[in-house]
N, C-alpha and C positions, 0 to 999 in steps of 0.2 A: 627547570621552568618553574617560576613562581606562580602562586594562585592568581595573582593579578594578570600575569602574562596569559595564563590558561583561559581566564574569563574573557580576555581581549580577543583571543582566537575564536572562542565560541561566539561572541557577539559579532565578529566579522563574518560568521557563517562559513568558516573553513570546514573542510570535511574531516571526518573522524581520524583519518590517517595522520593529520597534523597533531592529534592528541596522543598518539601511541608512545611518544617519548616520556609522557608523564609517568612517574613511578607508581601512581595509584591505579593506573589503567592496565588491564589485562585483556588483550584483544581476543574477541570471540572467534575471529577468523583473520587470516592474513590480510592486513590492510592494503587497499589499493585505491588510488585516487580516481574518483568519478569525474566525468565531464559535465559541468553544470549547463543545462539547457533552459533558457528562459522561455516561458510559454507564450507570453503576450508582448511582442516587440514594441507595441504602441501603448503598453499599459493594460492591466486587466480591465475587462469591461465593467461598467456600472459602478465606478468607485468614487463618484462625486461626494458621497456622504461619509466616506470612510476616513476615520481619524486615528486609527490604531497605528502603532509602531511595532515593527518586528522585534521580538525579544527571544533570546535563547537562554534557557535556564539549565544549568548543569545539574545532572542527576547521576548519582552513583548507585548502581544496582548490581548486586553480586560481584562487587569489586571492579566494575567496569564503568567508565565515564560515558555518559550519553547526553544528548540535548533534547529537551522538550521545547518546541518552538511555537510561539503564538504570535498573533498580530501580523500574519503573513500578508504582505501587499504585493510582493513580487513572486508569484507562484512559479515554480521551476522543478526540474527533476535532475537527479544525479545519475548519469549513465555509466554503468560498469560493463565493460566489454570482456568476453572470455578471451583466453589466449589463442584458441583455435576458431576457425571460421564456423559460423552457425547461421541457421535460417530461422531461429526461434528467439523471441524476446518476450519479456514479461514486465508489466507495469506493476510496481509494488506500492500499496497504499497503507501507510501506518495508521494506527488508531490514535486515540487521545481524547475520547469523550466529546468530540466536536468543539472543544475549547483549546486544544493544543495539538501538535503533531509530534508523536514519539519517534522522531526522525531517525535516530541511530538504531535503537533496539529493534524496531519493526520495519525499518527502511533500509538504511545503509548496510547494516550487518547482513540482512537477508539478501540484498543485492550482491554483496561480495560472495556469499555462499552460492547463489545462482550462477554467477560468473565463473566461479571455480568448478561448477557442474556443467559448464559449456553452454550457458544460456545468457544472452545479453539481458540486462535488467536495469530499470530506472526507478529510483526512489523518489516518489512524488511529494513535494512540499506544496500543499494546497491551501487555498483560502478557507477561512472558517465561516460558517453560516451566520454567526451572531455578530459579525464585525461591521455590519452596515452596508454590505454590497447590495446593489439593486436586485440581483438574482436571489438574494436570501439563501435559503437552504439548497438551492441549485448551484450556488457558486462553486462548491467543491466538485460537483458533477461536471460542470463546465470545464474545470481544470483537468479532470480525469479524461474527458473526451478529447480535449485538445492535446493533452500529453500523450495519449495512446497514438494519435496520428503522427505527432512529432517523433515518437519512438520508432514507428514504422519507417518514417522518412529517414531517420538517422542511421538505422541498422539495415534497412532493406529486408527485414524479416518477412517471411512468408507465413509463419505461424506466430501469432501473438496472443499471449494470455494476460490475465489480470489476477493479482493476488492481494487480498485485503484482510486486515486484522481488526477485530473489534469494530469501532466506528468506521474504520477504513474499509471493513467488509461491507458495511451498509452502502458506502459510496461505490465500491466495486460492483455490488449487486445492482445498484441503481443504474450504473453505466451499462451493465450487461443487458438489462431489460429495456433501456431507453436509448440504445446505441444509434438507432435510426432517426431519432429526434434531432432537429436542428436546435441545439441548446444555446447557440450564440451566433452572431453574424459572422460569415467567413472572413478570415484575416488574410490568408495567402494560399498558395497552391497546396499546402499540407492539408487544408480543410476539404480537399477533394478526395482524400484518402478515406477508406472504410474505417470506422471506429468501432467495429464489432469484434469483441474478443472471441477467439476460437475455443478457449478453455478458461477455467476459473478455479481459483483456490481460495477458500474462505476459512480463516482461522478464528475461532471463538467469536464469530461475527454477530453483531446486534441486528437480527433479522425480523423479530417480532416487534415492529415499530408501532407503538400506540398512537392514538390521536394526539396531536400536539405539533411541536415545531418541525418534526422530521417526516410527518405523514405523507406529504406530497413529494418528497424526495424519492421515497421508495415505498411502493404499495404491495410488494410481494413478487416473487419469481413467477415467470410465465413459461409456456412451452417454447418461447423464443430464447430461453437461457441456454448458454453453452454447456457442454459437459463440465461437471463441477466436483471438486474434491473438498469435503468438509472435514475439519478436525476441531476437537473440543476436549476440555477436561471435565470429568464428571463432578469434580469438586469446585467448579467455577461458581463463586458466590456473587459475581457481578453480572455476568450474562449467563443465565441458565442454559444447560445443554439442549433444552427444547428448541432454542434458536437455531441449532444445527439439525436436530432430528426432524423437526417438522418440514423445513424446506427440502431436506433430502427426500423425504417421503413424497412431497409434492412433485419434485422433479421425476422421481421414479414413476409416479402416476401419469405424468405427461409423456413418458417414454424417453426422457432426456437421460443420458448416461450420467450416473452420479455414484460417488463412493463416500462413506462416512466412517471416521475413526473417532471413537469416544474413549479417551484414556482415563484410567482410574484416578490419577492425580496430576496436578500441574497448576491448579488454580487459574487465574486470569492473567493475560498479558505476558506470557512467557517468551514469545518469539522463539529465538534459538537458544534461550537460556532456561529451559525447563529444569526443575530441581534435579540434582544428582540422584540417580536411581529411579526417576519417574519414567513411566512408559511414554509420556508425552514427548520425551526427547527424541523419539523415533519418527515423529511426523515427517521430517524432511525426506528420509529414505522411503517412507511409505508414499509420499506424494510423488517422488521421482519414479518409483516403480509403477504407480498408476498412470502417470503422464506418458511414460514410455510405452506401456502396454496399450494405451489408447491412441498412440501415434501422434500425440500432441507435442512431443519433443523427440529429437533424434536419438 
C-alpha cells in the first residue's frame, strides 16, 4: 500500500483494521471491524453556522498508525461486539484537547480490548466545542448522551458504563453528572432510554476545569456520579494528577464507590500504549478487577 493509498483510506474514515496491512503499523490488539452507527439521522442539531470539514490526520506513535480527527460534522460511534453474549456495554470517549479526537489510540484500540474482554464497546467520534455548533461546549455532551442511548438500543445491555481519556474524561464526567438533563430535543424512540451510566472509568482526565470555555460543560462531580475508577501517571506534565486525586476524594466523601490508581510513570495520553516497563501498563487489568468486584461487569 502506498502512502497515497493509506492517506485515502484515512480520509475516507475507514476503521483501523483497514490499516493493519501497512508495513509501518504494528497492531496494539487484534483488529476487528466495528459497526459504524450514526448519531443523528437528520443531521446533528444546531449546525447552521458550522463550516468545518472533517479531516483525519495520520499519526505514528510507538510504531503504530492512528488518526487524529477534527472538524467532525457527522458524529458517530464504532461498535465492537464481543464473541460471547454479554449484558454489559461501555461508551469510550477519546481525548484530544477539545480540538481533535484521538480516535484510534484512545478509542478504537480500547474498544477492541474491551470486546476481547467480553464487553461490548463503542468508540465515540464527537463534535468539537469550537466548531460553531449552537450548543457550543455542550455539543460533545449531547453526542455522548445520544450515543449512550443508541449503544443500549444496539446491544440490549443491562449494565452500561462510560470511559473517558483526558478531555474525553471531562465529557464523560459531564454526562455522568448531567445524565437526567434533556440536552437536545428527542429524535426517536432511543431517546426514551435512560442515559445514566452505571459505572465510569476516567483516565488522566481533565477534571479541574477553570473558568473559561469549558466551565459550563462540567462543574464537578456530585453525589449522583456512578462508581468510578480513576487512573493517572504521577509524571503527567499536561494534566496534573490532582485532577484524579481530588475528584476521587470528593466521591469518597459523598459515599460513592471509587478507586484510584496513580502510577509512577507513564506521562500523558498513553491509552493502551504505556511505556515498556511502566506500571501504568497495568491499568487495564486493575480496571477489570475493580469492575468485576463491584458487579459492574460479569
